[in-house]
C-alpha positions in Angstrom: -15.9 73.1 -16.8 -14.9 70.3 -14.4 -17.7 67.6 -14.4 -18.8 65.9 -11.1 -18.5 62.4 -10.6 -20.9 60.9 -8.2 -19.3 57.8 -7.0 -20.4 55.5 -4.1 -16.4 54.9 -3.5 -15.6 58.5 -2.7 -13.9 58.4 0.9 -12.7 61.2 3.2 -9.4 60.8 4.8 -10.5 59.7 8.2 -12.6 56.9 7.1 -9.9 55.8 4.8 -7.3 55.6 7.8 -9.8 53.7 9.7 -10.3 51.1 6.8 -6.6 50.8 6.4 -6.0 50.3 10.1 -8.8 47.8 10.4 -7.2 45.9 7.3 -3.7 45.9 8.9 -5.1 44.4 12.3 -7.1 41.8 10.2 -3.8 40.6 8.3 -1.8 40.6 11.4 -4.5 38.3 13.1 -4.3 36.0 10.3 -0.6 35.9 10.3 -0.6 35.1 14.1 -3.1 32.6 13.5 -1.1 30.9 10.7 1.9 30.7 12.7 0.1 29.2 15.6 -1.3 26.6 13.2 2.1 26.1 11.8 3.8 25.6 15.2 1.6 22.5 15.8 2.4 19.6 13.4 -0.5 17.9 11.9 -1.4 14.3 12.7 0.9 11.8 10.9 -1.3 10.7 8.1 -1.0 7.1 7.1 -2.8 5.7 4.1 -3.3 2.0 3.6 -5.0 0.6 0.4 -8.6 -0.3 0.5 -9.5 -3.4 2.5 -6.8 -6.1 1.7 -6.0 -8.3 4.6 -2.3 -7.5 3.8 -3.0 -4.3 5.8 -3.9 -6.0 9.1 -0.6 -5.0 11.0 -1.5 -1.2 10.7 -5.3 -2.0 11.4 -4.1 -3.8 14.6 -1.8 -1.0 15.6 -4.6 1.4 15.6 -7.3 -0.8 17.0 -5.2 -1.8 19.9 -4.3 1.8 20.9 -0.7 1.4 19.7 -0.4 4.8 18.3 -1.6 6.3 21.4 0.7 4.5 23.6 3.6 5.8 21.6 2.3 9.3 22.0 1.5 9.6 18.3 -1.3 11.5 16.9 -2.0 9.4 13.8 -4.8 9.8 11.2 -5.4 6.6 9.1 -6.7 6.9 5.8 -8.3 4.3 3.3 -7.1 5.1 -0.2 -6.9 3.3 -3.5 -3.5 2.2 -4.8 -3.7 4.5 -7.8 -4.1 7.7 -5.5 -1.7 6.6 -2.7 1.7 7.2 -4.5 0.6 10.6 -5.8 -0.8 11.7 -2.4 2.6 10.7 -0.8 4.6 12.6 -3.4 2.4 15.6 -3.1 2.6 15.5 1.0 -1.0 14.9 1.2 -0.2 11.9 3.4 3.0 11.2 5.5 3.3 7.4 5.1 1.6 4.8 2.9 1.6 1.0 2.9 2.3 -0.5 -0.6 4.2 -3.3 -2.1 7.4 -3.0 -4.1 6.4 -3.2 -7.7 4.8 0.3 -7.6 7.4 1.7 -5.3 10.3 0.6 -7.7 8.4 1.7 -10.8 8.1 5.3 -9.2 11.6 5.4 -7.7 13.1 4.5 -11.2 11.2 7.3 -12.7 12.8 9.9 -10.2 10.6 10.0 -7.4 12.0 9.9 -4.0 10.0 7.2 -2.5 11.7 4.6 -0.2 10.8 1.7 2.1 11.6 2.2 5.8 10.2 -1.0 6.8 8.9 -4.5 5.5 5.5 -6.0 6.9 4.7 -8.9 4.6 7.8 -10.5 2.9 6.1 -13.1 0.6 3.6 -13.4 -2.4 0.2 -14.2 -1.8 -1.4 -15.4 -5.0 -2.5 -18.9 -6.2 -2.8 -19.8 -9.9 -6.6 -20.9 -10.1 -7.7 -23.2 -13.0 -10.9 -24.7 -14.3 -11.8 -28.1 -12.8 -11.1 -29.8 -16.0 -7.7 -28.6 -15.9 -5.5 -31.0 -13.7 -1.8 -30.4 -15.0 0.5 -27.9 -16.3 0.6 -29.8 -19.6 -3.3 -29.3 -19.9 -2.8 -25.3 -19.4 -0.5 -25.3 -22.4 -2.0 -23.1 -25.1 -4.8 -21.9 -22.9 -5.9 -18.5 -21.9 -4.5 -17.2 -18.6 -5.8 -13.9 -17.2 -3.4 -11.4 -15.7 -2.9 -7.8 -15.3 -1.1 -5.1 -17.2 2.6 -5.7 -17.8 4.8 -4.6 -14.9 2.0 -4.9 -12.3 2.1 -7.0 -9.1 -0.4 -9.5 -10.3 1.3 -9.8 -13.6 4.6 -10.7 -11.6 2.7 -13.2 -9.5 1.3 -14.9 -12.5 4.6 -15.3 -13.9 6.1 -16.7 -10.9 3.2 -19.2 -10.6 3.8 -20.3 -14.2 7.5 -20.7 -13.4 6.6 -22.9 -10.6 4.6 -25.1 -13.0 7.4 -25.6 -15.6 5.8 -23.2 -17.9 6.9 -19.8 -19.7 4.7 -16.9 -20.9 5.2 -18.5 -24.4 3.6 -21.8 -23.2 0.1 -20.1 -22.7 -2.0 -17.0 -24.0 -1.5 -14.2 -21.6 -4.6 -11.9 -21.7 -4.5 -8.6 -19.4 -7.9 -8.2 -17.9 -7.3 -6.2 -14.7 -6.9 -7.1 -11.1 -7.8 -10.3 -9.3 -11.4 -9.4 -9.3 -11.6 -9.2 -13.0 -9.7 -12.3 -13.4 -12.0 -14.2 -11.1 -14.9 -12.9 -13.0 -13.5 -14.0 -16.4 -12.7 -17.4 -15.0 -16.3 -17.8 -13.8 -17.7 -16.8 -17.1 -15.6 -19.5 -18.8 -13.6 -16.6 -20.8 -10.2 -17.8 -19.5 -8.9 -21.3 -18.3 -6.6 -20.0 -15.3 -5.6 -16.8 -13.3 -4.0 -15.5 -10.2 -6.1 -14.7 -7.2 -5.3 -13.7 -3.6 -7.6 -13.4 -0.8 -10.4 -12.9 -0.5 -11.1 -13.7 -4.1 -9.2 -16.9 -3.9 -11.6 -18.2 -1.0 -14.6 -17.2 -3.4 -13.0 -19.2 -6.1 -12.6 -22.2 -3.8 -16.3 -22.1 -3.1 -17.1 -21.9 -6.8 -15.4 -25.3 -7.5 -12.1 -23.8 -9.2 -8.9 -25.2 -7.8 -5.3 -24.0 -7.0 -2.8 -25.4 -9.4 0.2 -23.9 -7.2 0.8 -21.3 -4.6 3.5 -18.3 -4.5 3.1 -18.2 -0.8 6.6 -19.8 -0.5 8.2 -17.3 -2.9 10.3 -14.2 -1.7 8.7 -10.9 -2.3 8.7 -7.5 -0.9 4.8 -7.2 -0.5 3.6 -4.4 1.8 6.1 -2.2 3.7 6.3 1.2 5.3 6.9 3.9 2.7 7.8 7.5 3.0 9.6 10.4 0.7 13.2 10.1 1.1 13.4 13.9 1.3 11.2 14.0 4.5 13.0 11.3 6.5 14.7 13.9 8.9 11.4 16.0 9.3 9.6 12.5 10.2 12.5 11.0 12.0 11.1 11.6 15.5 7.8 9.9 14.8 9.1 7.0 12.5 10.3 4.6 15.2 7.5 5.0 17.6 5.2 4.3 14.5 7.2 1.0 13.8 7.1 0.1 17.6 3.5 0.4 17.4 2.9 -1.5 14.3 5.3 -4.4 15.9 3.0 -4.3 18.9 0.1 -4.7 16.4 1.5 -7.8 14.9 2.3 -9.3 18.2 -1.4 -8.9 19.2 -2.5 -10.4 15.8 -0.6 -13.6 16.7 -1.7 -13.8 20.3 -5.4 -12.8 20.2 -7.2 -14.4 17.4 -10.8 -13.5 18.5 -9.9 -9.8 18.8 -8.0 -9.7 15.4 -10.9 -11.2 13.5 -13.0 -8.6 14.8 -10.6 -6.1 13.4 -10.4 -7.9 10.1 -14.3 -7.7 9.9 -14.4 -4.0 10.9 -11.9 -2.9 7.9 -12.8 -5.5 5.2 -16.6 -5.1 6.0 -17.0 -8.7 5.7 -19.8 -10.5 7.5 -19.0 -14.0 6.6 -17.3 -15.7 9.7 -15.7 -18.4 7.6 -14.2 -15.9 5.2 -13.1 -13.7 8.1 -11.3 -16.6 9.8 -9.8 -17.9 6.5 -8.4 -14.5 6.2 -6.9 -14.5 9.6 -5.3 -18.1 9.1 -4.0 -17.2 5.8 -1.9 -14.0 6.8 -0.9 -15.8 10.0 0.8 -18.4 7.7 2.0 -15.8 5.3 3.7 -14.2 8.3 3.9 -10.6 9.2 7.4 -9.8 9.7 8.0 -8.9 13.5 11.7 -7.7 12.8 10.3 -5.5 10.0 13.1 -6.0 7.7 13.1 -5.6 3.7 13.4 -8.8 1.7 16.4 -8.0 -0.5 15.9 -11.3 -2.4 12.3 -10.2 -2.8 13.2 -6.7 -4.3 16.0 -8.4 -6.5 13.3 -10.8 -8.0 11.1 -7.8 -9.0 14.1 -5.9 -10.6 14.6 -9.0 -12.7 11.0 -9.1 -13.6 10.6 -5.3 -14.4 14.0 -5.2 -16.2 12.1 -6.8 -19.3 10.0 -3.8 -19.7 11.9 -1.0 -17.9 15.6 -0.7 -18.9 16.7 1.0 -15.7 15.8 -1.9 -13.6 18.7 -3.7 -14.9 21.3 -1.5 -13.4 19.3 -1.0 -10.1 20.2 -2.9 -6.8 17.7 -3.5 -4.1 19.6 -1.3 -1.5 18.5 1.8 -3.3 14.8 1.4 -2.7 15.0 0.9 1.2 16.5 2.7 4.1 16.4 0.7 7.4 17.9 3.0 9.7 14.8 3.3 11.7 14.2 -0.6 11.8 17.8 -1.1 13.0 17.3 1.5 15.7 14.1 -0.1 16.8 15.6 -3.6 16.8 18.6 -2.4 18.8 16.2 -1.2 21.4 17.3 2.6 21.3 
């Protein structure tokens, strides 16, 4: 005897055909929607790193309406330095602003990241010391705070020591973290000196510490515009307008101090007028590069520094880390 199965999932032929037909129409609608969505490019997603004044040229491009004037749909995103490169490599963002040290590190490890423009081509660190330390000789044998080997702050610290006629063997280098951690250790009396950049350097000035030397006169590839080399053709139509809007932002930075200070206050969330003005004046002196060229001597200096910990850096040349075709196109007026 055949048993009967009472199931709620028994269908007759007609309802089953209707279900299949409805499913087909639904899938077709989804496919059409996806095709339409794919046809409209997403906004150009640009990531800047937290609230450092080094990012001001990008802020100015946005706040002056430069992107809109160039017909660009741009989404500007604040992101930590730890996340920016992975996000670029994963195509979560299209453009990032970073300095050469992390870019070179990533490139030497096989990732296709490359500068397409330079924005700030100098170092920004001062080596601060306790009030009782007046000379390089007095710093010998003392503890100097720094960051992990191969980092921008570690490089800046070594350059500052070199300017003072010192080598790493003359002091005790202690990795602590970034400039915020170094400043905290300096104020707590745990170290005798350490590198700092704005706005931390301004706070150390107020606390009575003094700069033994500045690196502001040293060539360095600080922040620049970075993309994936594999996406350059895809992004080509938007990169020159992007760079033109950034250049316009730099021009406004120099020509309109009052407006620029408002922009700096907005993005850094700083409320102290003195610190806002000092930030403005510092980066005005440091000099955002209107021609947007990469500093080859600056990149070479970093390669020399990294070669101590990364063997691949010894054979590398600056030209492999940038592609200036779009800057040259912009500068030629095309």
